[in-house]
C-alpha positions in Angstrom: -78.0 24.0 61.1 -78.6 23.5 64.7 -80.7 21.1 66.9 -82.2 20.7 70.3 -81.6 17.3 72.1 -83.6 14.6 71.0 -86.9 13.5 73.2 -86.6 10.1 74.9 -90.3 10.2 75.1 -92.6 8.8 72.7 -95.3 11.4 71.7 -98.9 10.7 72.0 -100.7 10.2 68.5 -97.6 9.1 67.1 -99.1 6.8 64.6 -102.1 8.9 63.5 -102.2 8.4 59.5 -104.0 11.2 58.9 -101.2 13.3 60.1 -99.0 12.7 57.3 -99.1 15.3 54.4 -99.4 14.2 50.6 -98.3 17.4 48.9 -95.5 18.4 51.6 -92.7 15.9 51.3 -92.0 13.7 54.3 -89.3 11.0 54.5 -90.8 7.4 54.6 -89.9 6.7 58.2 -87.2 8.6 59.3 -86.2 12.3 60.4 -85.5 15.1 58.0 -84.9 18.7 58.6 -83.5 21.6 56.3 -83.7 21.2 52.6 -80.4 21.1 50.8 -79.1 20.9 47.4 -82.1 21.8 45.6 -81.6 21.7 41.8 -83.5 21.1 38.5 -81.8 18.9 36.1 -83.3 17.3 32.7 -86.8 17.8 33.8 -86.4 16.5 37.4 -86.7 18.6 40.6 -84.1 17.2 43.1 -84.6 17.5 46.8 -81.9 16.8 49.1 -82.6 16.9 52.9 -80.9 16.7 56.3 -81.5 13.1 57.1 -81.1 10.8 60.1 -81.4 7.4 58.1 -81.6 5.4 61.2 -83.9 7.3 63.6 -86.8 9.9 64.0 -85.0 12.4 66.0 -81.8 14.4 64.7 -78.5 12.7 64.4 -76.2 10.8 62.0 -77.1 13.7 59.6 -76.7 12.6 56.0 -78.2 14.1 53.0 -81.2 12.2 52.0 -82.8 12.4 48.5 -86.3 12.7 46.7 -87.4 13.8 43.4 -90.2 15.0 41.6 -91.2 16.0 38.0 -94.3 18.6 39.3 -93.0 19.6 43.0 -96.0 18.0 44.6 -95.7 14.2 44.1 -92.2 13.1 45.3 -90.3 9.8 45.3 -87.7 9.1 48.0 -84.6 7.5 46.8 -81.6 6.0 48.9 -79.6 8.4 50.9 -77.2 10.4 48.4 -74.2 11.1 50.9 -74.0 9.1 54.0 -72.6 10.5 57.5 -69.4 8.8 58.4 -67.6 8.3 61.7 -65.4 11.5 60.7 -68.3 13.6 59.5 -71.7 14.6 59.5 -73.1 16.1 56.2 -74.4 19.2 57.2 -76.6 21.7 54.9 -75.5 22.9 51.5 -76.4 23.2 47.8 -76.3 21.5 44.3 -75.5 22.8 41.0 -75.1 21.4 37.5 -71.5 21.9 36.4 -72.5 22.3 32.9 -69.1 23.6 31.6 -67.2 20.9 33.7 -65.1 23.7 35.4 -64.5 21.4 38.2 -62.9 18.8 35.9 -65.0 16.1 37.8 -66.8 14.8 34.7 -65.7 12.4 32.0 -66.2 12.6 28.3 -69.8 12.9 27.6 -70.7 13.2 31.2 -72.2 16.1 33.0 -71.6 16.4 36.8 -73.8 17.4 39.5 -71.9 18.9 42.3 -73.1 19.1 45.8 -71.3 21.6 48.1 -71.9 20.8 51.7 -70.7 21.3 55.2 -68.6 18.8 56.6 -69.1 18.6 60.4 -66.0 16.9 61.6 -66.4 14.6 64.6 -63.9 13.7 67.4 -62.8 11.0 65.1 -61.4 12.9 62.5 -58.4 15.1 62.0 -60.4 18.3 62.2 -62.6 17.6 65.4 -65.4 20.3 66.2 -64.4 22.1 62.7 -67.0 23.0 60.2 -65.7 23.4 56.7 -67.1 23.1 53.1 -66.8 20.0 50.8 -67.7 18.6 47.5 -69.6 15.4 46.3 -70.5 14.7 42.8 -72.7 12.7 40.6 -72.1 11.9 36.6 -75.2 9.5 36.6 -78.0 12.3 37.1 -77.9 12.2 40.9 -78.3 8.3 41.3 -75.0 7.8 43.1 -72.7 10.1 44.7 -68.9 10.3 45.4 -66.9 12.5 47.7 -64.3 14.8 46.3 -60.8 13.3 47.3 -59.5 17.0 48.2 -62.0 17.7 50.7 -62.5 20.2 52.5 -62.3 22.8 49.7 -63.0 25.6 52.2 -61.8 25.5 55.7 -61.3 28.6 57.8 -60.7 27.0 61.3 -64.0 27.6 62.5 -66.7 25.5 64.4 -69.4 27.7 63.2 -68.9 28.0 59.4 -71.7 26.6 57.0 -74.5 26.1 54.8 -72.8 26.9 51.6 -75.3 28.1 48.9 -73.6 28.3 45.3 -74.6 29.6 42.2 -73.2 30.8 38.8 -72.7 34.5 38.2 -71.6 36.6 35.1 -72.6 34.7 31.9 -70.2 32.6 29.9 -67.1 34.4 31.4 -68.3 34.2 34.8 -67.5 32.5 38.1 -69.1 30.5 41.1 -70.3 32.5 44.0 -70.9 31.1 47.4 -72.6 32.6 50.2 -71.9 30.7 53.8 -72.6 31.9 57.3 -70.4 32.6 60.1 -73.1 31.6 62.3 -72.4 33.1 65.7 -71.0 36.2 64.3 -74.0 36.9 62.4 -72.5 37.1 59.2 -72.7 36.2 55.6 -69.3 35.5 53.8 -69.2 35.8 50.2 -66.9 33.7 48.2 -65.7 33.1 44.4 -64.2 30.2 42.6 -63.5 29.5 39.0 -63.9 25.6 39.4 -65.8 24.9 42.9 -62.7 23.8 44.3 -60.4 27.2 44.7 -62.2 29.8 46.8 -61.5 33.3 47.6 -63.1 35.7 50.1 -64.8 38.6 48.3 -66.6 40.2 51.1 -69.0 40.0 54.3 -72.2 41.0 55.2 -73.8 41.6 58.6 -74.6 41.6 61.5 -78.1 43.2 60.6 -81.6 42.9 61.9 -82.6 39.8 63.8 -79.7 38.4 65.5 -81.4 36.7 68.5 -79.7 33.3 67.4 -77.2 32.0 65.0 -77.6 32.7 61.5 -78.0 29.8 59.0 -78.7 28.6 55.4 -78.2 32.0 53.5 -79.5 32.3 49.7 -78.7 35.1 47.4 -80.9 35.5 44.2 -82.1 38.2 41.7 -85.9 38.8 41.7 -87.7 40.7 39.0 -90.0 43.4 40.3 -93.6 42.7 39.4 -94.9 44.5 36.5 -91.5 46.1 35.5 -88.1 45.5 33.8 -86.4 46.3 37.3 -84.3 43.5 38.8 -83.0 43.5 42.6 -81.2 40.8 44.6 -82.9 39.0 48.0 -80.5 37.8 50.4 -82.3 35.2 52.8 -80.8 34.5 56.1 -82.5 31.9 58.7 -82.0 32.3 62.5 -82.6 30.1 65.7 -83.9 31.2 67.7 -85.0 34.9 67.3 -87.6 34.3 64.5 -90.7 36.6 64.2 -93.1 33.9 65.6 -90.5 32.3 68.4 -87.8 30.0 67.9 -86.8 29.6 64.3 -87.5 31.9 61.5 -86.3 33.1 57.8 -85.7 36.8 57.3 -84.5 38.5 54.0 -83.0 41.7 52.7 -83.6 43.3 49.4 -80.8 45.0 47.8 -78.0 44.9 45.1 -75.3 42.4 44.2 -72.3 43.6 42.0 -70.7 40.1 41.8 -68.7 40.9 44.8 -70.6 42.5 47.7 -74.3 42.8 48.7 -75.5 46.1 49.6 -79.1 46.4 51.3 -81.6 48.9 50.3 -82.8 49.4 53.7 -81.0 48.7 57.1 -83.3 49.2 60.4 -80.7 50.3 62.9 -82.8 50.7 65.9 -86.2 48.6 65.1 -87.8 45.8 66.7 -88.2 42.3 65.1 -91.5 43.6 63.4 -89.6 46.0 61.4 -87.8 43.4 59.5 -88.7 41.4 56.4 -89.6 37.8 57.0 -90.4 35.2 54.5 -92.9 33.6 56.9 -94.6 34.9 59.9 -95.6 31.6 61.2 -93.7 29.4 63.5 -92.8 26.4 60.9 -90.9 27.9 58.1 -87.2 27.5 58.4 -84.0 27.2 56.2 -85.7 28.2 53.1 -83.7 27.9 50.1 -84.2 28.2 46.3 -83.5 25.5 43.4 -80.6 26.0 41.1 -81.5 25.9 37.5 -85.3 26.1 37.7 -86.5 26.6 34.2 -88.0 29.8 32.8 -86.0 32.0 35.0 -88.5 31.0 38.1 -87.4 31.3 41.3 -88.7 28.7 43.3 -87.9 27.5 47.0 -88.7 24.9 49.7 -88.3 25.3 53.6 -88.5 22.9 56.6 -91.9 23.0 57.8 -90.9 22.8 61.4 -89.0 24.7 64.4 -86.1 23.8 66.4 -88.1 24.6 69.8 -90.0 21.2 69.6 -88.8 19.6 66.3 -87.6 16.3 68.1 -91.2 16.1 69.9 -93.5 16.3 67.5 -96.1 13.6 67.4 -95.8 11.6 64.1 -93.1 8.8 64.9 -91.6 6.9 63.1 -91.4 9.7 60.4 -90.8 13.2 61.9 -91.1 16.5 60.0 -92.3 17.8 56.7 -90.8 20.2 53.8 -93.2 23.3 53.0 -94.8 23.4 49.6 -92.9 24.8 46.9 -93.3 28.4 46.5 -92.8 30.7 43.4 -91.4 34.4 44.5 -91.3 37.7 42.9 -90.9 41.2 44.2 -93.6 43.8 44.9 -93.3 47.6 45.3 -95.7 48.3 48.1 -97.8 51.4 48.8 -94.9 52.5 51.3 -92.3 52.4 48.5 -90.8 49.2 50.1 -90.0 46.3 48.0 -91.3 42.9 49.5 -91.1 39.4 48.4 -94.5 37.6 47.4 -94.9 34.1 47.4 -97.3 31.8 45.8 -97.7 28.0 46.5 -97.0 25.5 43.5 -100.0 23.4 43.3 -101.6 21.5 40.6 -105.3 22.1 39.3 -107.9 21.2 41.8 -108.7 18.0 39.9 -105.1 16.8 40.3 -104.7 17.5 44.0 -103.3 14.5 45.9 -106.3 12.8 48.1 -106.5 14.6 51.4 -105.2 17.9 50.4 -107.6 20.6 50.9 -107.1 24.1 49.1 -109.6 26.8 50.1 -109.3 30.2 48.1 -111.4 33.1 49.6 -111.7 36.8 48.9 -112.0 38.6 52.1 -113.0 42.1 53.0 -110.5 44.2 54.9 -111.7 47.4 55.2 -111.1 49.4 58.4 -113.8 48.2 60.8 -114.2 44.9 59.0 -113.1 41.7 60.7 -113.5 38.3 59.0 -113.2 35.0 61.0 -112.5 31.7 59.5 -112.3 28.3 61.3 -110.9 25.2 60.1 -112.6 22.1 61.8 -112.9 18.2 61.4 -116.6 18.9 60.9 -117.7 17.3 64.1 -119.8 19.6 66.3 -119.1 17.9 69.5 -115.2 18.6 68.9 -113.5 21.9 70.3 -110.5 21.5 68.0 -110.1 24.2 65.6 -107.7 26.5 63.9 -108.8 30.1 63.8 -107.8 32.6 61.2 -108.6 36.3 61.4 -108.0 39.0 59.1 -108.6 42.3 60.9 -109.1 45.5 58.6 -108.6 47.9 61.3 -105.6 46.4 62.7 -104.3 45.5 59.1 -103.2 41.9 60.1 -103.6 38.2 59.4 -103.7 36.3 62.7 -103.6 32.3 62.7 -104.3 30.6 66.0 -103.4 27.0 66.6 -104.2 26.8 70.5 -107.0 24.7 70.0 -105.9 22.8 66.9 -105.4 19.4 68.4 -102.7 17.9 70.3 -100.4 20.8 71.7 -99.2 19.1 75.0 -96.0 17.5 73.6 -94.1 20.8 74.2 -94.9 23.7 76.1 -93.6 26.0 73.3 -95.9 24.5 70.9 -99.5 26.4 71.3 -99.8 29.8 70.1 -101.0 32.6 68.0 -99.2 34.2 65.0 -99.7 37.4 63.3 -98.6 38.9 60.1 -99.1 42.5 58.7 -101.5 43.1 55.6 -100.4 45.6 52.9 -103.4 45.7 50.7 -106.3 48.3 51.0 -109.9 47.1 50.5 -110.1 43.4 49.6 -107.4 40.3 50.6 -107.4 37.3 48.5 -106.7 34.4 50.7 -105.8 31.0 49.9 -105.5 28.2 52.9 -103.8 24.9 52.1 -104.7 22.2 54.7 -102.4 18.9 54.3 -102.1 16.6 56.9 -100.4 18.4 59.9 -99.3 21.3 57.9 -101.4 24.3 57.2 -100.3 27.3 55.0 -101.9 30.7 54.7 -101.1 33.2 52.0 -103.0 36.5 52.0 -102.6 39.7 50.4 -101.1 38.6 47.0 -98.7 36.3 48.9 -97.3 39.3 50.7 -98.3 37.8 54.0 -97.7 34.2 54.9 -98.1 31.9 57.9 -97.1 28.2 58.2 -97.8 26.2 61.1 -98.0 22.4 62.0 -101.3 21.3 63.8 -102.0 17.8 65.2 -105.8 17.4 65.1 -107.5 14.2 66.2 -109.1 14.1 62.8 -108.4 15.4 59.3 -109.5 19.2 59.2 -112.1 19.0 56.3 -114.2 21.8 56.9 -114.1 25.7 56.7 -116.4 28.0 58.0 -116.6 31.9 57.6 -118.0 34.8 59.4 -117.9 38.3 57.8 -116.1 36.9 54.6 -117.2 36.5 51.2 -116.2 33.1 49.7 -115.1 33.0 45.8 -114.3 29.5 44.9 
């Protein structure tokens, strides 16, 4: 995880209640960033997150904690793993140690084990070092204890972080960790029989986007839609250097043999638009998946913000939100490439939280056809609007927030963001408007754009030109 310096200026519109999302998790009255420790256990989805328990800008980084039974309604719990004078608790993951490989559970207990980055302070014995540590809970995540032997993996680096851990290989398998060597633009792959003793297996990278530090890796299998074929997806976030400017999340499709990841495709001399991105908007970062999701599902959540302006967004005392949870699969497109498709996890329309609007459209995208959609507050006198354009000739989805409300809090905030379309004649379009977050899904989820907006009134109206609505 990276951070900009906190802003000392209170942003305008800081207390507008309509800006707080209802289906996107926000901390009650503090700062949050990257999702951590995403794990499903005994019917409960656990979301841990980078949190400043005592402020609305980055600092004092600890693991906050929230739980849900439907991935939409969240309950914030007390801080799970708090920063100390010796370490801040940077990003990581959590697993259910069902076979007690770590030995941290007693008789009749099951341990949830968090693997996180200890960012050691000047007051510690390892000043400036980032190393991997453990914390565990034997009461279903209610209370957490640091492992006495921390750190469990220290390579003497100040840029080694964000461990994502998963079990690989069935009953006789082992734990696999992917972590970043951030400034080297590499993902290091380690293995362990017990979550304590780790051995280096391989490294991947540098590859594709390297305009900023690499962060928050994830590695998981996905089924190719409509087939029995399974491939592996390696997700890597970076800041700056994202497709929409600032923070972004790229991915690679390939194979994993338990030791090394081999991508199907590496573009040696391409541009940023030639790489694969989980989202083409500016506000989708550090996306990682849940461990133990039922039914073999692959479900992700990301941080809905961007390090370019995250400390300045006008929502004090709370600041920042998570994305919606998304279900993932792989689609083989007409050009033969496998791409990740995403769909938002949402309840039925009757069960949506108050204030969450979901617009579902079918839009023609034949060559020569152009469809324009405007999101507004319904006030004819207001110039505030978010513009969404689907262009059949250029095969693009464009989302423009330049006139979407308050943009003056940071010079990098206004902008227009473009995603390529893969489909041919018609594009299904889902637009979710929830407080200050807009998520747009097109082309069967192959094109997604997530962006923050700060209008002076809720965006309750959608108007169409050249599009057919199918609600």
